[in-house]
mmCIF file of the N, C-alpha and C atoms, coordinates in Angstrom:
data_MODEL
# 
_entry.id   MODEL 
# 
loop_
_atom_site.group_PDB 
_atom_site.id 
_atom_site.type_symbol 
_atom_site.label_atom_id 
_atom_site.label_alt_id 
_atom_site.label_comp_id 
_atom_site.label_asym_id 
_atom_site.label_entity_id 
_atom_site.label_seq_id 
_atom_site.pdbx_PDB_ins_code 
_atom_site.Cartn_x 
_atom_site.Cartn_y 
_atom_site.Cartn_z 
_atom_site.occupancy 
_atom_site.B_iso_or_equiv 
_atom_site.pdbx_formal_charge 
_atom_site.auth_seq_id 
_atom_site.auth_comp_id 
_atom_site.auth_asym_id 
_atom_site.auth_atom_id 
_atom_site.pdbx_PDB_model_num 
ATOM 1   N N  . MET A 1 1  ? 0.486   25.470 12.213  1.00 0.00 ? 1  MET A N  1 
ATOM 2   C CA . MET A 1 1  ? 0.902   25.223 10.846  1.00 0.00 ? 1  MET A CA 1 
ATOM 3   C C  . MET A 1 1  ? 2.226   25.906 10.521  1.00 0.00 ? 1  MET A C  1 
ATOM 4   N N  . GLU A 1 2  ? 2.702   26.705 11.417  1.00 0.00 ? 2  GLU A N  1 
ATOM 5   C CA . GLU A 1 2  ? 3.944   27.439 11.180  1.00 0.00 ? 2  GLU A CA 1 
ATOM 6   C C  . GLU A 1 2  ? 5.116   26.494 10.903  1.00 0.00 ? 2  GLU A C  1 
ATOM 7   N N  . GLN A 1 3  ? 5.098   25.293 11.489  1.00 0.00 ? 3  GLN A N  1 
ATOM 8   C CA . GLN A 1 3  ? 6.202   24.351 11.291  1.00 0.00 ? 3  GLN A CA 1 
ATOM 9   C C  . GLN A 1 3  ? 6.303   23.857 9.854   1.00 0.00 ? 3  GLN A C  1 
ATOM 10  N N  . PHE A 1 4  ? 5.257   24.049 9.053   1.00 0.00 ? 4  PHE A N  1 
ATOM 11  C CA . PHE A 1 4  ? 5.272   23.584 7.665   1.00 0.00 ? 4  PHE A CA 1 
ATOM 12  C C  . PHE A 1 4  ? 5.687   24.669 6.678   1.00 0.00 ? 4  PHE A C  1 
ATOM 13  N N  . LYS A 1 5  ? 5.845   25.895 7.148   1.00 0.00 ? 5  LYS A N  1 
ATOM 14  C CA . LYS A 1 5  ? 6.248   26.991 6.267   1.00 0.00 ? 5  LYS A CA 1 
ATOM 15  C C  . LYS A 1 5  ? 7.623   26.703 5.682   1.00 0.00 ? 5  LYS A C  1 
ATOM 16  N N  . GLY A 1 6  ? 7.780   26.960 4.408   1.00 0.00 ? 6  GLY A N  1 
ATOM 17  C CA . GLY A 1 6  ? 9.071   26.748 3.763   1.00 0.00 ? 6  GLY A CA 1 
ATOM 18  C C  . GLY A 1 6  ? 9.320   25.311 3.336   1.00 0.00 ? 6  GLY A C  1 
ATOM 19  N N  . GLN A 1 7  ? 8.328   24.433 3.473   1.00 0.00 ? 7  GLN A N  1 
ATOM 20  C CA . GLN A 1 7  ? 8.448   23.046 3.025   1.00 0.00 ? 7  GLN A CA 1 
ATOM 21  C C  . GLN A 1 7  ? 7.584   22.878 1.781   1.00 0.00 ? 7  GLN A C  1 
ATOM 22  N N  . PRO A 1 8  ? 8.148   23.092 0.595   1.00 0.00 ? 8  PRO A N  1 
ATOM 23  C CA . PRO A 1 8  ? 7.340   23.108 -0.622  1.00 0.00 ? 8  PRO A CA 1 
ATOM 24  C C  . PRO A 1 8  ? 6.942   21.736 -1.150  1.00 0.00 ? 8  PRO A C  1 
ATOM 25  N N  . ARG A 1 9  ? 7.424   20.673 -0.558  1.00 0.00 ? 9  ARG A N  1 
ATOM 26  C CA . ARG A 1 9  ? 7.147   19.334 -1.094  1.00 0.00 ? 9  ARG A CA 1 
ATOM 27  C C  . ARG A 1 9  ? 6.282   18.528 -0.146  1.00 0.00 ? 9  ARG A C  1 
ATOM 28  N N  . LEU A 1 10 ? 5.647   17.521 -0.708  1.00 0.00 ? 10 LEU A N  1 
ATOM 29  C CA . LEU A 1 10 ? 4.882   16.604 0.129   1.00 0.00 ? 10 LEU A CA 1 
ATOM 30  C C  . LEU A 1 10 ? 5.839   15.808 1.007   1.00 0.00 ? 10 LEU A C  1 
ATOM 31  N N  . PRO A 1 11 ? 5.402   15.414 2.199   1.00 0.00 ? 11 PRO A N  1 
ATOM 32  C CA . PRO A 1 11 ? 6.248   14.577 3.049   1.00 0.00 ? 11 PRO A CA 1 
ATOM 33  C C  . PRO A 1 11 ? 6.435   13.192 2.432   1.00 0.00 ? 11 PRO A C  1 
ATOM 34  N N  . LYS A 1 12 ? 7.422   12.456 2.929   1.00 0.00 ? 12 LYS A N  1 
ATOM 35  C CA . LYS A 1 12 ? 7.771   11.154 2.341   1.00 0.00 ? 12 LYS A CA 1 
ATOM 36  C C  . LYS A 1 12 ? 6.671   10.109 2.475   1.00 0.00 ? 12 LYS A C  1 
ATOM 37  N N  . PHE A 1 13 ? 5.718   10.297 3.399   1.00 0.00 ? 13 PHE A N  1 
ATOM 38  C CA . PHE A 1 13 ? 4.640   9.317  3.560   1.00 0.00 ? 13 PHE A CA 1 
ATOM 39  C C  . PHE A 1 13 ? 3.495   9.532  2.574   1.00 0.00 ? 13 PHE A C  1 
ATOM 40  N N  . ALA A 1 14 ? 3.530   10.620 1.796   1.00 0.00 ? 14 ALA A N  1 
ATOM 41  C CA . ALA A 1 14 ? 2.476   10.932 0.827   1.00 0.00 ? 14 ALA A CA 1 
ATOM 42  C C  . ALA A 1 14 ? 3.059   10.873 -0.580  1.00 0.00 ? 14 ALA A C  1 
ATOM 43  N N  . LEU A 1 15 ? 2.769   9.791  -1.280  1.00 0.00 ? 15 LEU A N  1 
ATOM 44  C CA . LEU A 1 15 ? 3.319   9.596  -2.624  1.00 0.00 ? 15 LEU A CA 1 
ATOM 45  C C  . LEU A 1 15 ? 2.289   10.008 -3.672  1.00 0.00 ? 15 LEU A C  1 
ATOM 46  N N  . PRO A 1 16 ? 2.581   11.033 -4.477  1.00 0.00 ? 16 PRO A N  1 
ATOM 47  C CA . PRO A 1 16 ? 1.616   11.467 -5.491  1.00 0.00 ? 16 PRO A CA 1 
ATOM 48  C C  . PRO A 1 16 ? 1.461   10.432 -6.599  1.00 0.00 ? 16 PRO A C  1 
ATOM 49  N N  . LYS A 1 17 ? 0.202   10.132 -6.961  1.00 0.00 ? 17 LYS A N  1 
ATOM 50  C CA . LYS A 1 17 ? -0.083  9.196  -8.055  1.00 0.00 ? 17 LYS A CA 1 
ATOM 51  C C  . LYS A 1 17 ? -0.593  9.920  -9.283  1.00 0.00 ? 17 LYS A C  1 
ATOM 52  N N  . GLY A 1 18 ? -1.191  11.095 -9.094  1.00 0.00 ? 18 GLY A N  1 
ATOM 53  C CA . GLY A 1 18 ? -1.702  11.827 -10.244 1.00 0.00 ? 18 GLY A CA 1 
ATOM 54  C C  . GLY A 1 18 ? -2.327  13.141 -9.844  1.00 0.00 ? 18 GLY A C  1 
ATOM 55  N N  . TYR A 1 19 ? -2.376  14.041 -10.822 1.00 0.00 ? 19 TYR A N  1 
ATOM 56  C CA . TYR A 1 19 ? -2.970  15.359 -10.641 1.00 0.00 ? 19 TYR A CA 1 
ATOM 57  C C  . TYR A 1 19 ? -3.926  15.614 -11.803 1.00 0.00 ? 19 TYR A C  1 
ATOM 58  N N  . ASP A 1 20 ? -5.059  16.224 -11.521 1.00 0.00 ? 20 ASP A N  1 
ATOM 59  C CA . ASP A 1 20 ? -5.996  16.659 -12.552 1.00 0.00 ? 20 ASP A CA 1 
ATOM 60  C C  . ASP A 1 20 ? -6.232  18.145 -12.300 1.00 0.00 ? 20 ASP A C  1 
ATOM 61  N N  . ILE A 1 21 ? -5.728  18.997 -13.190 1.00 0.00 ? 21 ILE A N  1 
ATOM 62  C CA . ILE A 1 21 ? -5.749  20.442 -12.972 1.00 0.00 ? 21 ILE A CA 1 
ATOM 63  C C  . ILE A 1 21 ? -6.578  21.135 -14.049 1.00 0.00 ? 21 ILE A C  1 
ATOM 64  N N  . THR A 1 22 ? -7.485  22.009 -13.616 1.00 0.00 ? 22 THR A N  1 
ATOM 65  C CA . THR A 1 22 ? -8.254  22.868 -14.512 1.00 0.00 ? 22 THR A CA 1 
ATOM 66  C C  . THR A 1 22 ? -7.900  24.308 -14.168 1.00 0.00 ? 22 THR A C  1 
ATOM 67  N N  . PHE A 1 23 ? -7.487  25.067 -15.156 1.00 0.00 ? 23 PHE A N  1 
ATOM 68  C CA . PHE A 1 23 ? -7.051  26.449 -14.960 1.00 0.00 ? 23 PHE A CA 1 
ATOM 69  C C  . PHE A 1 23 ? -7.923  27.353 -15.817 1.00 0.00 ? 23 PHE A C  1 
ATOM 70  N N  . LYS A 1 24 ? -8.566  28.358 -15.196 1.00 0.00 ? 24 LYS A N  1 
ATOM 71  C CA . LYS A 1 24 ? -9.485  29.253 -15.911 1.00 0.00 ? 24 LYS A CA 1 
ATOM 72  C C  . LYS A 1 24 ? -9.047  30.705 -15.718 1.00 0.00 ? 24 LYS A C  1 
ATOM 73  N N  . PRO A 1 25 ? -8.200  31.215 -16.612 1.00 0.00 ? 25 PRO A N  1 
ATOM 74  C CA . PRO A 1 25 ? -7.761  32.606 -16.472 1.00 0.00 ? 25 PRO A CA 1 
ATOM 75  C C  . PRO A 1 25 ? -8.861  33.590 -16.875 1.00 0.00 ? 25 PRO A C  1 
ATOM 76  N N  . ASP A 1 26 ? -8.932  34.705 -16.155 1.00 0.00 ? 26 ASP A N  1 
ATOM 77  C CA . ASP A 1 26 ? -9.812  35.820 -16.506 1.00 0.00 ? 26 ASP A CA 1 
ATOM 78  C C  . ASP A 1 26 ? -8.898  37.003 -16.802 1.00 0.00 ? 26 ASP A C  1 
ATOM 79  N N  . LEU A 1 27 ? -8.568  37.192 -18.079 1.00 0.00 ? 27 LEU A N  1 
ATOM 80  C CA . LEU A 1 27 ? -7.606  38.213 -18.470 1.00 0.00 ? 27 LEU A CA 1 
ATOM 81  C C  . LEU A 1 27 ? -8.130  39.621 -18.232 1.00 0.00 ? 27 LEU A C  1 
ATOM 82  N N  . THR A 1 28 ? -9.434  39.806 -18.283 1.00 0.00 ? 28 THR A N  1 
ATOM 83  C CA . THR A 1 28 ? -10.020 41.122 -18.031 1.00 0.00 ? 28 THR A CA 1 
ATOM 84  C C  . THR A 1 28 ? -9.838  41.531 -16.568 1.00 0.00 ? 28 THR A C  1 
ATOM 85  N N  . ALA A 1 29 ? -10.068 40.601 -15.670 1.00 0.00 ? 29 ALA A N  1 
ATOM 86  C CA . ALA A 1 29 ? -9.975  40.882 -14.236 1.00 0.00 ? 29 ALA A CA 1 
ATOM 87  C C  . ALA A 1 29 ? -8.576  40.633 -13.675 1.00 0.00 ? 29 ALA A C  1 
ATOM 88  N N  . CYS A 1 30 ? -7.663  40.159 -14.510 1.00 0.00 ? 30 CYS A N  1 
ATOM 89  C CA . CYS A 1 30 ? -6.300  39.810 -14.049 1.00 0.00 ? 30 CYS A CA 1 
ATOM 90  C C  . CYS A 1 30 ? -6.356  38.843 -12.869 1.00 0.00 ? 30 CYS A C  1 
ATOM 91  N N  . SER A 1 31 ? -7.173  37.814 -13.014 1.00 0.00 ? 31 SER A N  1 
ATOM 92  C CA . SER A 1 31 ? -7.307  36.802 -11.970 1.00 0.00 ? 31 SER A CA 1 
ATOM 93  C C  . SER A 1 31 ? -7.494  35.445 -12.631 1.00 0.00 ? 31 SER A C  1 
ATOM 94  N N  . PHE A 1 32 ? -7.611  34.436 -11.812 1.00 0.00 ? 32 PHE A N  1 
ATOM 95  C CA . PHE A 1 32 ? -7.857  33.103 -12.353 1.00 0.00 ? 32 PHE A CA 1 
ATOM 96  C C  . PHE A 1 32 ? -8.625  32.280 -11.338 1.00 0.00 ? 32 PHE A C  1 
ATOM 97  N N  . GLY A 1 33 ? -9.241  31.250 -11.829 1.00 0.00 ? 33 GLY A N  1 
ATOM 98  C CA . GLY A 1 33 ? -9.918  30.268 -11.008 1.00 0.00 ? 33 GLY A CA 1 
ATOM 99  C C  . GLY A 1 33 ? -9.485  28.904 -11.493 1.00 0.00 ? 33 GLY A C  1 
ATOM 100 N N  . GLY A 1 34 ? -9.994  27.904 -10.851 1.00 0.00 ? 34 GLY A N  1 
ATOM 101 C CA . GLY A 1 34 ? -9.650  26.570 -11.300 1.00 0.00 ? 34 GLY A CA 1 
ATOM 102 C C  . GLY A 1 34 ? -9.953  25.525 -10.260 1.00 0.00 ? 34 GLY A C  1 
ATOM 103 N N  . ALA A 1 35 ? -9.476  24.347 -10.531 1.00 0.00 ? 35 ALA A N  1 
ATOM 104 C CA . ALA A 1 35 ? -9.685  23.215 -9.634  1.00 0.00 ? 35 ALA A CA 1 
ATOM 105 C C  . ALA A 1 35 ? -8.505  22.272 -9.769  1.00 0.00 ? 35 ALA A C  1 
ATOM 106 N N  . VAL A 1 36 ? -8.267  21.526 -8.718  1.00 0.00 ? 36 VAL A N  1 
ATOM 107 C CA . VAL A 1 36 ? -7.224  20.507 -8.765  1.00 0.00 ? 36 VAL A CA 1 
ATOM 108 C C  . VAL A 1 36 ? -7.691  19.296 -7.961  1.00 0.00 ? 36 VAL A C  1 
ATOM 109 N N  . ALA A 1 37 ? -7.435  18.131 -8.497  1.00 0.00 ? 37 ALA A N  1 
ATOM 110 C CA . ALA A 1 37 ? -7.655  16.880 -7.775  1.00 0.00 ? 37 ALA A CA 1 
ATOM 111 C C  . ALA A 1 37 ? -6.300  16.199 -7.687  1.00 0.00 ? 37 ALA A C  1 
ATOM 112 N N  . VAL A 1 38 ? -5.930  15.797 -6.489  1.00 0.00 ? 38 VAL A N  1 
ATOM 113 C CA . VAL A 1 38 ? -4.638  15.159 -6.260  1.00 0.00 ? 38 VAL A CA 1 
ATOM 114 C C  . VAL A 1 38 ? -4.901  13.766 -5.723  1.00 0.00 ? 38 VAL A C  1 
ATOM 115 N N  . GLU A 1 39 ? -4.317  12.765 -6.349  1.00 0.00 ? 39 GLU A N  1 
ATOM 116 C CA . GLU A 1 39 ? -4.427  11.392 -5.847  1.00 0.00 ? 39 GLU A CA 1 
ATOM 117 C C  . GLU A 1 39 ? -3.110  11.032 -5.184  1.00 0.00 ? 39 GLU A C  1 
ATOM 118 N N  . LEU A 1 40 ? -3.190  10.634 -3.898  1.00 0.00 ? 40 LEU A N  1 
ATOM 119 C CA . LEU A 1 40 ? -2.004  10.298 -3.118  1.00 0.00 ? 40 LEU A CA 1 
ATOM 120 C C  . LEU A 1 40 ? -2.102  8.884  -2.587  1.00 0.00 ? 40 LEU A C  1 
ATOM 121 N N  . ASP A 1 41 ? -0.977  8.225  -2.487  1.00 0.00 ? 41 ASP A N  1 
ATOM 122 C CA . ASP A 1 41 ? -0.863  7.000  -1.702  1.00 0.00 ? 41 ASP A CA 1 
ATOM 123 C C  . ASP A 1 41 ? -0.250  7.402  -0.371  1.00 0.00 ? 41 ASP A C  1 
ATOM 124 N N  . ILE A 1 42 ? -0.974  7.177  0.725   1.00 0.00 ? 42 ILE A N  1 
ATOM 125 C CA . ILE A 1 42 ? -0.460  7.464  2.061   1.00 0.00 ? 42 ILE A CA 1 
ATOM 126 C C  . ILE A 1 42 ? 0.073   6.147  2.604   1.00 0.00 ? 42 ILE A C  1 
ATOM 127 N N  . ILE A 1 43 ? 1.380   6.092  2.867   1.00 0.00 ? 43 ILE A N  1 
ATOM 128 C CA . ILE A 1 43 ? 2.019   4.810  3.174   1.00 0.00 ? 43 ILE A CA 1 
ATOM 129 C C  . ILE A 1 43 ? 2.278   4.587  4.659   1.00 0.00 ? 43 ILE A C  1 
ATOM 130 N N  . SER A 1 44 ? 1.814   5.491  5.515   1.00 0.00 ? 44 SER A N  1 
ATOM 131 C CA . SER A 1 44 ? 1.909   5.267  6.956   1.00 0.00 ? 44 SER A CA 1 
ATOM 132 C C  . SER A 1 44 ? 0.741   5.979  7.631   1.00 0.00 ? 44 SER A C  1 
ATOM 133 N N  . ASP A 1 45 ? 0.455   5.580  8.875   1.00 0.00 ? 45 ASP A N  1 
ATOM 134 C CA . ASP A 1 45 ? -0.635  6.212  9.612   1.00 0.00 ? 45 ASP A CA 1 
ATOM 135 C C  . ASP A 1 45 ? -0.297  7.677  9.863   1.00 0.00 ? 45 ASP A C  1 
ATOM 136 N N  . ILE A 1 46 ? -1.249  8.550  9.557   1.00 0.00 ? 46 ILE A N  1 
ATOM 137 C CA . ILE A 1 46 ? -1.039  9.984  9.742   1.00 0.00 ? 46 ILE A CA 1 
ATOM 138 C C  . ILE A 1 46 ? -2.309  10.615 10.275  1.00 0.00 ? 46 ILE A C  1 
ATOM 139 N N  . TRP A 1 47 ? -2.216  11.832 10.739  1.00 0.00 ? 47 TRP A N  1 
ATOM 140 C CA . TRP A 1 47 ? -3.395  12.570 11.168  1.00 0.00 ? 47 TRP A CA 1 
ATOM 141 C C  . TRP A 1 47 ? -3.517  13.904 10.440  1.00 0.00 ? 47 TRP A C  1 
ATOM 142 N N  . LEU A 1 48 ? -2.529  14.243 9.587   1.00 0.00 ? 48 LEU A N  1 
ATOM 143 C CA . LEU A 1 48 ? -2.537  15.541 8.944   1.00 0.00 ? 48 LEU A CA 1 
ATOM 144 C C  . LEU A 1 48 ? -1.758  15.496 7.637   1.00 0.00 ? 48 LEU A C  1 
ATOM 145 N N  . VAL A 1 49 ? -2.319  16.100 6.587   1.00 0.00 ? 49 VAL A N  1 
ATOM 146 C CA . VAL A 1 49 ? -1.599  16.333 5.330   1.00 0.00 ? 49 VAL A CA 1 
ATOM 147 C C  . VAL A 1 49 ? -1.762  17.812 5.017   1.00 0.00 ? 49 VAL A C  1 
ATOM 148 N N  . VAL A 1 50 ? -0.654  18.497 4.766   1.00 0.00 ? 50 VAL A N  1 
ATOM 149 C CA . VAL A 1 50 ? -0.679  19.921 4.446   1.00 0.00 ? 50 VAL A CA 1 
ATOM 150 C C  . VAL A 1 50 ? -0.408  20.078 2.958   1.00 0.00 ? 50 VAL A C  1 
ATOM 151 N N  . LEU A 1 51 ? -1.315  20.740 2.253   1.00 0.00 ? 51 LEU A N  1 
ATOM 152 C CA . LEU A 1 51 ? -1.130  21.042 0.841   1.00 0.00 ? 51 LEU A CA 1 
ATOM 153 C C  . LEU A 1 51 ? -0.864  22.534 0.709   1.00 0.00 ? 51 LEU A C  1 
ATOM 154 N N  . ASN A 1 52 ? 0.178   22.896 0.000   1.00 0.00 ? 52 ASN A N  1 
ATOM 155 C CA . ASN A 1 52 ? 0.588   24.285 -0.134  1.00 0.00 ? 52 ASN A CA 1 
ATOM 156 C C  . ASN A 1 52 ? -0.373  25.043 -1.047  1.00 0.00 ? 52 ASN A C  1 
ATOM 157 N N  . ALA A 1 53 ? -0.908  26.139 -0.544  1.00 0.00 ? 53 ALA A N  1 
ATOM 158 C CA . ALA A 1 53 ? -1.782  27.011 -1.332  1.00 0.00 ? 53 ALA A CA 1 
ATOM 159 C C  . ALA A 1 53 ? -1.380  28.463 -1.075  1.00 0.00 ? 53 ALA A C  1 
ATOM 160 N N  . ALA A 1 54 ? -0.081  28.712 -1.048  1.00 0.00 ? 54 ALA A N  1 
ATOM 161 C CA . ALA A 1 54 ? 0.448   30.038 -0.716  1.00 0.00 ? 54 ALA A CA 1 
ATOM 162 C C  . ALA A 1 54 ? -0.164  31.111 -1.607  1.00 0.00 ? 54 ALA A C  1 
ATOM 163 N N  . ASP A 1 55 ? -0.673  32.154 -0.975  1.00 0.00 ? 55 ASP A N  1 
ATOM 164 C CA . ASP A 1 55 ? -1.241  33.321 -1.654  1.00 0.00 ? 55 ASP A CA 1 
ATOM 165 C C  . ASP A 1 55 ? -2.446  32.998 -2.538  1.00 0.00 ? 55 ASP A C  1 
ATOM 166 N N  . LEU A 1 56 ? -3.117  31.882 -2.295  1.00 0.00 ? 56 LEU A N  1 
ATOM 167 C CA . LEU A 1 56 ? -4.336  31.534 -3.032  1.00 0.00 ? 56 LEU A CA 1 
ATOM 168 C C  . LEU A 1 56 ? -5.520  31.546 -2.077  1.00 0.00 ? 56 LEU A C  1 
ATOM 169 N N  . SER A 1 57 ? -6.668  31.930 -2.573  1.00 0.00 ? 57 SER A N  1 
ATOM 170 C CA . SER A 1 57 ? -7.901  31.839 -1.792  1.00 0.00 ? 57 SER A CA 1 
ATOM 171 C C  . SER A 1 57 ? -8.567  30.515 -2.136  1.00 0.00 ? 57 SER A C  1 
ATOM 172 N N  . VAL A 1 58 ? -8.822  29.702 -1.119  1.00 0.00 ? 58 VAL A N  1 
ATOM 173 C CA . VAL A 1 58 ? -9.434  28.392 -1.328  1.00 0.00 ? 58 VAL A CA 1 
ATOM 174 C C  . VAL A 1 58 ? -10.758 28.366 -0.581  1.00 0.00 ? 58 VAL A C  1 
ATOM 175 N N  . ASP A 1 59 ? -11.829 28.073 -1.291  1.00 0.00 ? 59 ASP A N  1 
ATOM 176 C CA . ASP A 1 59 ? -13.151 27.957 -0.690  1.00 0.00 ? 59 ASP A CA 1 
ATOM 177 C C  . ASP A 1 59 ? -13.191 26.668 0.127   1.00 0.00 ? 59 ASP A C  1 
ATOM 178 N N  . ALA A 1 60 ? -13.313 26.795 1.438   1.00 0.00 ? 60 ALA A N  1 
ATOM 179 C CA . ALA A 1 60 ? -13.284 25.625 2.317   1.00 0.00 ? 60 ALA A CA 1 
ATOM 180 C C  . ALA A 1 60 ? -14.374 24.618 1.967   1.00 0.00 ? 60 ALA A C  1 
ATOM 181 N N  . ALA A 1 61 ? -15.508 25.091 1.464   1.00 0.00 ? 61 ALA A N  1 
ATOM 182 C CA . ALA A 1 61 ? -16.600 24.186 1.096   1.00 0.00 ? 61 ALA A CA 1 
ATOM 183 C C  . ALA A 1 61 ? -16.252 23.335 -0.117  1.00 0.00 ? 61 ALA A C  1 
ATOM 184 N N  . SER A 1 62 ? -15.195 23.707 -0.831  1.00 0.00 ? 62 SER A N  1 
ATOM 185 C CA . SER A 1 62 ? -14.841 22.961 -2.034  1.00 0.00 ? 62 SER A CA 1 
ATOM 186 C C  . SER A 1 62 ? -13.751 21.924 -1.794  1.00 0.00 ? 62 SER A C  1 
ATOM 187 N N  . VAL A 1 63 ? -13.283 21.811 -0.560  1.00 0.00 ? 63 VAL A N  1 
ATOM 188 C CA . VAL A 1 63 ? -12.220 20.857 -0.239  1.00 0.00 ? 63 VAL A CA 1 
ATOM 189 C C  . VAL A 1 63 ? -12.851 19.575 0.285   1.00 0.00 ? 63 VAL A C  1 
ATOM 190 N N  . SER A 1 64 ? -12.462 18.447 -0.299  1.00 0.00 ? 64 SER A N  1 
ATOM 191 C CA . SER A 1 64 ? -12.981 17.167 0.178   1.00 0.00 ? 64 SER A CA 1 
ATOM 192 C C  . SER A 1 64 ? -11.894 16.108 0.090   1.00 0.00 ? 64 SER A C  1 
ATOM 193 N N  . PHE A 1 65 ? -12.068 15.072 0.885   1.00 0.00 ? 65 PHE A N  1 
ATOM 194 C CA . PHE A 1 65 ? -11.140 13.952 0.898   1.00 0.00 ? 65 PHE A CA 1 
ATOM 195 C C  . PHE A 1 65 ? -11.932 12.676 0.671   1.00 0.00 ? 65 PHE A C  1 
ATOM 196 N N  . THR A 1 66 ? -11.406 11.814 -0.161  1.00 0.00 ? 66 THR A N  1 
ATOM 197 C CA . THR A 1 66 ? -12.077 10.559 -0.465  1.00 0.00 ? 66 THR A CA 1 
ATOM 198 C C  . THR A 1 66 ? -11.111 9.415  -0.245  1.00 0.00 ? 66 THR A C  1 
ATOM 199 N N  . HIS A 1 67 ? -11.531 8.437  0.533   1.00 0.00 ? 67 HIS A N  1 
ATOM 200 C CA . HIS A 1 67 ? -10.715 7.245  0.741   1.00 0.00 ? 67 HIS A CA 1 
ATOM 201 C C  . HIS A 1 67 ? -11.077 6.237  -0.331  1.00 0.00 ? 67 HIS A C  1 
ATOM 202 N N  . ARG A 1 68 ? -10.081 5.788  -1.042  1.00 0.00 ? 68 ARG A N  1 
ATOM 203 C CA . ARG A 1 68 ? -10.321 4.764  -2.068  1.00 0.00 ? 68 ARG A CA 1 
ATOM 204 C C  . ARG A 1 68 ? -9.765  3.449  -1.565  1.00 0.00 ? 68 ARG A C  1 
ATOM 205 N N  . ASP A 1 69 ? -10.645 2.513  -1.333  1.00 0.00 ? 69 ASP A N  1 
ATOM 206 C CA . ASP A 1 69 ? -10.248 1.199  -0.834  1.00 0.00 ? 69 ASP A CA 1 
ATOM 207 C C  . ASP A 1 69 ? -9.520  0.457  -1.941  1.00 0.00 ? 69 ASP A C  1 
ATOM 208 N N  . SER A 1 70 ? -8.252  0.128  -1.704  1.00 0.00 ? 70 SER A N  1 
ATOM 209 C CA . SER A 1 70 ? -7.449  -0.531 -2.736  1.00 0.00 ? 70 SER A CA 1 
ATOM 210 C C  . SER A 1 70 ? -7.979  -1.917 -3.075  1.00 0.00 ? 70 SER A C  1 
ATOM 211 N N  . SER A 1 71 ? -8.736  -2.538 -2.157  1.00 0.00 ? 71 SER A N  1 
ATOM 212 C CA . SER A 1 71 ? -9.266  -3.869 -2.445  1.00 0.00 ? 71 SER A CA 1 
ATOM 213 C C  . SER A 1 71 ? -10.395 -3.817 -3.469  1.00 0.00 ? 71 SER A C  1 
ATOM 214 N N  . SER A 1 72 ? -10.981 -2.621 -3.684  1.00 0.00 ? 72 SER A N  1 
ATOM 215 C CA . SER A 1 72 ? -12.076 -2.524 -4.652  1.00 0.00 ? 72 SER A CA 1 
ATOM 216 C C  . SER A 1 72 ? -11.584 -2.219 -6.059  1.00 0.00 ? 72 SER A C  1 
ATOM 217 N N  . LYS A 1 73 ? -10.291 -1.893 -6.210  1.00 0.00 ? 73 LYS A N  1 
ATOM 218 C CA . LYS A 1 73 ? -9.738  -1.615 -7.535  1.00 0.00 ? 73 LYS A CA 1 
ATOM 219 C C  . LYS A 1 73 ? -9.445  -2.908 -8.264  1.00 0.00 ? 73 LYS A C  1 
ATOM 220 N N  . LYS A 1 74 ? -9.593  -2.881 -9.577  1.00 0.00 ? 74 LYS A N  1 
ATOM 221 C CA . LYS A 1 74 ? -9.296  -4.072 -10.372 1.00 0.00 ? 74 LYS A CA 1 
ATOM 222 C C  . LYS A 1 74 ? -8.193  -3.780 -11.331 1.00 0.00 ? 74 LYS A C  1 
# 
């Protein structure tokens, strides 16, 4: 993953369509929690997408990917 360091943007094959962000600050503990859902259009065959989470702790059990078949959208 070292080759992706310093690349703050999504690659050209991943076009963002929308973000849904929930931010929950804990002012007493000087910390925060939250959630984010990112909808992307992937326009070429790929095997890897790297999302930047620098200096954040991410619970691996909370990460999921969903394929949305464009033929089922109306």
